[in-house]
DRENTORKOL-3810 file (N, C-alpha, C; in nm, 4 decimals):
REM DRENTORKOL-3810
@n.u->10.6008; n.v->1.6998; n.w->10.9416; ca.u->10.6048; ca.v->1.8238; ca.w->11.0170; c.u->10.4773; c.v->1.9035; c.w->10.9931
@n.u->10.4302; n.v->1.9667; n.w->11.0962; ca.u->10.3130; ca.v->2.0501; ca.w->11.0738; c.u->10.3575; c.v->2.1901; c.w->11.0298
@n.u->10.2699; n.v->2.2674; n.w->10.9659; ca.u->10.3074; ca.v->2.3983; ca.w->10.9096; c.u->10.3604; c.v->2.4975; c.w->11.0118
@n.u->10.3170; n.v->2.4877; n.w->11.1360; ca.u->10.3634; ca.v->2.5824; ca.w->11.2385; c.u->10.5112; c.v->2.5615; c.w->11.2660
@n.u->10.5567; n.v->2.4369; n.w->11.2738; ca.u->10.6981; ca.v->2.4100; ca.w->11.2993; c.u->10.7857; c.v->2.4562; c.w->11.1828
@n.u->10.7397; n.v->2.4391; n.w->11.0606; ca.u->10.8162; ca.v->2.4843; ca.w->10.9445; c.u->10.8319; c.v->2.6355; c.w->10.9490
@n.u->10.7240; n.v->2.7064; n.w->10.9796; ca.u->10.7278; ca.v->2.8514; ca.w->10.9885; c.u->10.8250; c.v->2.8963; c.w->11.0968
@n.u->10.8208; n.v->2.8332; n.w->11.2124; ca.u->10.9107; ca.v->2.8700; ca.w->11.3213; c.u->11.0555; c.v->2.8434; c.w->11.2848
@n.u->11.0813; n.v->2.7326; n.w->11.2151; ca.u->11.2188; ca.v->2.7019; ca.w->11.1745; c.u->11.2721; c.v->2.8093; c.w->11.0801
@n.u->11.1887; n.v->2.8547; n.w->10.9880; ca.u->11.2326; ca.v->2.9596; ca.w->10.8957; c.u->11.2595; c.v->3.0892; c.w->10.9698
@n.u->11.1729; n.v->3.1265; n.w->11.0589; ca.u->11.1892; ca.v->3.2518; ca.w->11.1322; c.u->11.3110; c.v->3.2509; c.w->11.2231
@n.u->11.3454; n.v->3.1383; n.w->11.2773; ca.u->11.4606; ca.v->3.1325; ca.w->11.3667; c.u->11.5924; c.v->3.1529; c.w->11.2942
@n.u->11.5938; n.v->3.1356; n.w->11.1627; ca.u->11.7184; ca.v->3.1485; ca.w->11.0883; c.u->11.7299; c.v->3.2805; c.w->11.0120
@n.u->11.6272; n.v->3.3647; n.w->11.0191; ca.u->11.6306; ca.v->3.4914; ca.w->10.9476; c.u->11.6849; c.v->3.6024; c.w->11.0364
@n.u->11.7615; n.v->3.6903; n.w->10.9781; ca.u->11.8129; ca.v->3.8057; ca.w->11.0509; c.u->11.7097; c.v->3.9171; c.w->11.0366
@n.u->11.6646; n.v->3.9713; n.w->11.1485; ca.u->11.5634; ca.v->4.0762; ca.w->11.1409; c.u->11.6290; c.v->4.2118; c.w->11.1165
@n.u->11.5550; n.v->4.2984; n.w->11.0529; ca.u->11.6006; ca.v->4.4335; ca.w->11.0224; c.u->11.5189; c.v->4.5314; c.w->11.1044
@n.u->11.5852; n.v->4.6301; n.w->11.1644; ca.u->11.5111; ca.v->4.7288; ca.w->11.2424; c.u->11.4313; c.v->4.8181; c.w->11.1483
@n.u->11.3253; n.v->4.8758; n.w->11.1998; ca.u->11.2389; ca.v->4.9601; ca.w->11.1166; c.u->11.3153; c.v->5.0829; c.w->11.0665
@n.u->11.4102; n.v->5.1326; n.w->11.1440; ca.u->11.4889; ca.v->5.2495; ca.w->11.1021; c.u->11.5788; c.v->5.2164; c.w->10.9831
@n.u->11.6268; n.v->5.0945; n.w->10.9772; ca.u->11.7159; ca.v->5.0546; ca.w->10.8680; c.u->11.6406; c.v->5.0014; c.w->10.7468
@n.u->11.5175; n.v->4.9614; n.w->10.7652; ca.u->11.4422; ca.v->4.8960; ca.w->10.6576; c.u->11.4177; c.v->4.9881; c.w->10.5383
@n.u->11.4001; n.v->5.1168; n.w->10.5622; ca.u->11.3669; ca.v->5.2085; ca.w->10.4535; c.u->11.4804; c.v->5.3042; c.w->10.4181
@n.u->11.5992; n.v->5.2801; n.w->10.4700; ca.u->11.7144; ca.v->5.3618; ca.w->10.4322; c.u->11.7559; c.v->5.3278; c.w->10.2903
@n.u->11.7854; n.v->5.4300; n.w->10.2144; ca.u->11.8323; ca.v->5.4071; ca.w->10.0787; c.u->11.9810; c.v->5.4383; c.w->10.0754
@n.u->12.0611; n.v->5.3384; n.w->10.0509; ca.u->12.2051; ca.v->5.3561; ca.w->10.0413; c.u->12.2495; c.v->5.3027; c.w->9.9068
@n.u->12.3372; n.v->5.3754; n.w->9.8446; ca.u->12.3858; ca.v->5.3320; ca.w->9.7152; c.u->12.5374; c.v->5.3394; c.w->9.7116
@n.u->12.5947; n.v->5.2575; n.w->9.6280; ca.u->12.7390; ca.v->5.2619; ca.w->9.6050; c.u->12.7687; c.v->5.3202; c.w->9.4682
@n.u->12.6638; n.v->5.3683; n.w->9.4030; ca.u->12.6791; ca.v->5.4242; ca.w->9.2691; c.u->12.7280; c.v->5.5692; c.w->9.2767
@n.u->12.8415; n.v->5.5964; n.w->9.2139; ca.u->12.8931; ca.v->5.7336; ca.w->9.2108; c.u->12.7974; c.v->5.8248; c.w->9.1348
@n.u->12.7327; n.v->5.7736; n.w->9.0319; ca.u->12.6398; ca.v->5.8531; ca.w->8.9529; c.u->12.5256; c.v->5.9054; c.w->9.0400
@n.u->12.4649; n.v->5.8186; n.w->9.1188; ca.u->12.3523; ca.v->5.8585; ca.w->9.2026; c.u->12.3984; c.v->5.9504; c.w->9.3157
@n.u->12.5110; n.v->5.9236; n.w->9.3768; ca.u->12.5594; ca.v->6.0082; ca.w->9.4858; c.u->12.5962; c.v->6.1481; c.w->9.4388
@n.u->12.6331; n.v->6.1632; n.w->9.3115; ca.u->12.6756; ca.v->6.2931; ca.w->9.2609; c.u->12.5648; c.v->6.3710; c.w->9.1904
@n.u->12.4412; n.v->6.3233; n.w->9.1964; ca.u->12.3304; ca.v->6.3953; ca.w->9.1339; c.u->12.3085; c.v->6.5294; c.w->9.2030
@n.u->12.2828; n.v->6.6290; n.w->9.1254; ca.u->12.2541; ca.v->6.7623; ca.w->9.1784; c.u->12.1033; c.v->6.7736; c.w->9.2007
@n.u->12.0621; n.v->6.8478; n.w->9.3027; ca.u->11.9185; ca.v->6.8647; ca.w->9.3236; c.u->11.8553; c.v->6.9446; c.w->9.2100
@n.u->11.7303; n.v->6.9167; n.w->9.1826; ca.u->11.6579; ca.v->6.9874; ca.w->9.0774; c.u->11.6292; c.v->7.1304; c.w->9.1222
@n.u->11.6530; n.v->7.2258; n.w->9.0329; ca.u->11.6252; ca.v->7.3673; ca.w->9.0622; c.u->11.5158; c.v->7.4133; c.w->8.9672
@n.u->11.4126; n.v->7.4739; n.w->9.0239; ca.u->11.2991; ca.v->7.5207; ca.w->8.9455; c.u->11.3038; c.v->7.6722; c.w->8.9297
@n.u->11.2588; n.v->7.7184; n.w->8.8152; ca.u->11.2558; ca.v->7.8614; ca.w->8.7859; c.u->11.1514; c.v->7.9307; c.w->8.8729
@n.u->11.1857; n.v->8.0480; n.w->8.9267; ca.u->11.0878; ca.v->8.1240; ca.w->9.0052; c.u->10.9975; c.v->8.2110; c.w->8.9179
@n.u->11.0163; n.v->8.2086; n.w->8.7858; ca.u->10.9443; ca.v->8.2982; ca.w->8.6951; c.u->10.8089; c.v->8.2389; c.w->8.6568
@n.u->10.7053; n.v->8.3194; n.w->8.6691; ca.u->10.5694; ca.v->8.2789; ca.w->8.6320; c.u->10.5629; c.v->8.2537; c.w->8.4822
@n.u->10.5014; n.v->8.1436; n.w->8.4427; ca.u->10.4923; ca.v->8.1099; ca.w->8.3008; c.u->10.3840; c.v->8.1905; c.w->8.2292
@n.u->10.3003; n.v->8.2612; n.w->8.3043; ca.u->10.1927; ca.v->8.3404; ca.w->8.2441; c.u->10.2306; c.v->8.4875; c.w->8.2267
@n.u->10.2810; n.v->8.5514; n.w->8.3336; ca.u->10.3080; ca.v->8.6949; ca.w->8.3257; c.u->10.4560; c.v->8.7301; c.w->8.3390
@n.u->10.5418; n.v->8.6295; n.w->8.3557; ca.u->10.6877; ca.v->8.6450; ca.w->8.3656; c.u->10.7335; c.v->8.7187; c.w->8.4908
@n.u->10.6489; n.v->8.7258; n.w->8.5909; ca.u->10.6867; ca.v->8.7868; ca.w->8.7182; c.u->10.7738; c.v->8.6907; c.w->8.7980
@n.u->10.8676; n.v->8.7458; n.w->8.8740; ca.u->10.9498; ca.v->8.6643; ca.w->8.9647; c.u->10.8880; c.v->8.6578; c.w->9.1042
@n.u->10.7766; n.v->8.7243; n.w->9.1216; ca.u->10.7087; ca.v->8.7304; ca.w->9.2505; c.u->10.6179; c.v->8.6083; c.w->9.2647
@n.u->10.6778; n.v->8.4927; n.w->9.2953; ca.u->10.6045; ca.v->8.3669; ca.w->9.3074; c.u->10.6324; c.v->8.3013; c.w->9.4411
@n.u->10.5447; n.v->8.2092; n.w->9.4798; ca.u->10.5692; ca.v->8.1330; ca.w->9.6032; c.u->10.5531; c.v->7.9843; c.w->9.5719
@n.u->10.6268; n.v->7.9032; n.w->9.6456; ca.u->10.6201; ca.v->7.7576; ca.w->9.6306; c.u->10.4922; c.v->7.7049; c.w->9.6943
@n.u->10.4277; n.v->7.6124; n.w->9.6258; ca.u->10.3095; ca.v->7.5472; ca.w->9.6814; c.u->10.3397; c.v->7.4049; c.w->9.7270
@n.u->10.4573; n.v->7.3551; n.w->9.6928; ca.u->10.4981; ca.v->7.2209; ca.w->9.7335; c.u->10.6298; c.v->7.2291; c.w->9.8103
@n.u->10.6611; n.v->7.1246; n.w->9.8836; ca.u->10.7827; ca.v->7.1220; ca.w->9.9645; c.u->10.9004; c.v->7.0583; c.w->9.8908
@n.u->10.8881; n.v->7.0394; n.w->9.7609; ca.u->10.9934; ca.v->6.9730; ca.w->9.6846; c.u->11.0803; c.v->7.0724; c.w->9.6066
@n.u->11.1113; n.v->7.1827; n.w->9.6649; ca.u->11.1949; ca.v->7.2869; ca.w->9.6034; c.u->11.1182; c.v->7.3698; c.w->9.5023
@n.u->10.9867; n.v->7.3597; n.w->9.4996; ca.u->10.9061; ca.v->7.4498; ca.w->9.4195; c.u->10.8664; c.v->7.4032; c.w->9.2824
@n.u->10.8315; n.v->7.2774; n.w->9.2655; ca.u->10.7893; ca.v->7.2298; ca.w->9.1334; c.u->10.6517; c.v->7.2837; c.w->9.0951
@n.u->10.5723; n.v->7.3222; n.w->9.1939; ca.u->10.4411; ca.v->7.3801; ca.w->9.1671; c.u->10.4342; c.v->7.5126; c.w->9.2417
@n.u->10.4011; n.v->7.6208; n.w->9.1714; ca.u->10.4082; ca.v->7.7546; ca.w->9.2291; c.u->10.2792; c.v->7.8315; c.w->9.2068
@n.u->10.2700; n.v->7.9432; n.w->9.2779; ca.u->10.1617; ca.v->8.0383; ca.w->9.2561; c.u->10.2244; c.v->8.1749; c.w->9.2367
@n.u->10.1775; n.v->8.2454; n.w->9.1344; ca.u->10.2254; ca.v->8.3801; ca.w->9.1067; c.u->10.1516; c.v->8.4765; c.w->9.1986
@n.u->10.2260; n.v->8.5640; n.w->9.2643; ca.u->10.1648; ca.v->8.6624; ca.w->9.3516; c.u->10.1255; c.v->8.7882; c.w->9.2747
@n.u->10.1612; n.v->8.7928; n.w->9.1474; ca.u->10.1260; ca.v->8.9054; ca.w->9.0614; c.u->9.9930; c.v->8.8786; c.w->8.9892
@n.u->9.9841; n.v->8.7674; n.w->8.9141; ca.u->9.8611; ca.v->8.7360; ca.w->8.8397; c.u->9.7733; c.v->8.6335; c.w->8.9117
@n.u->9.8238; n.v->8.5792; n.w->9.0217; ca.u->9.7503; ca.v->8.4863; ca.w->9.1088; c.u->9.7209; c.v->8.3511; c.w->9.0444
@n.u->9.7924; n.v->8.3133; n.w->8.9385; ca.u->9.7721; ca.v->8.1836; ca.w->8.8749; c.u->9.8683; c.v->8.0807; c.w->8.9330
@n.u->9.8256; n.v->7.9547; n.w->8.9329; ca.u->9.9097; ca.v->7.8449; ca.w->8.9780; c.u->9.9638; c.v->7.7720; c.w->8.8563
@n.u->10.0876; n.v->7.7236; n.w->8.8670; ca.u->10.1520; ca.v->7.6608; ca.w->8.7516; c.u->10.2617; c.v->7.5654; c.w->8.7944
@n.u->10.2943; n.v->7.4749; n.w->8.7030; ca.u->10.4084; ca.v->7.3855; ca.w->8.7229; c.u->10.5319; c.v->7.4610; c.w->8.6748
@n.u->10.6287; n.v->7.4741; n.w->8.7606; ca.u->10.7491; ca.v->7.5500; ca.w->8.7295; c.u->10.8373; c.v->7.4751; c.w->8.6301
@n.u->10.9091; n.v->7.5495; n.w->8.5506; ca.u->11.0032; ca.v->7.4889; ca.w->8.4572; c.u->11.1329; c.v->7.4555; c.w->8.5305
@n.u->11.2014; n.v->7.3545; n.w->8.4833; ca.u->11.3269; ca.v->7.3120; ca.w->8.5448; c.u->11.4414; c.v->7.3962; c.w->8.4882
@n.u->11.5189; n.v->7.4548; n.w->8.5790; ca.u->11.6351; ca.v->7.5326; ca.w->8.5386; c.u->11.7575; c.v->7.4430; c.w->8.5296
@n.u->11.7737; n.v->7.3555; n.w->8.6304; ca.u->11.8907; ca.v->7.2670; ca.w->8.6365; c.u->11.8503; c.v->7.1401; c.w->8.7089
@n.u->11.9034; n.v->7.0298; n.w->8.6605; ca.u->11.8781; ca.v->6.9020; ca.w->8.7255; c.u->12.0091; c.v->6.8377; c.w->8.7614
END
């Protein structure tokens, strides 16, 4: 058999996955399904002001203080 026929035989027996389903993450683990989202403290680690803004879209792991104008990695309040 030539290599092209072997390749075609393999491809004809494989079930294809749609692009929408290829990157879906599904789990049957109760532990993973019950995880709580991480909550970050809004308090500036330099001046203790609560007047901060999020610099990232991940619930605020990196922030900027609007009082002292410093940027910092926020502390985790709850995970």
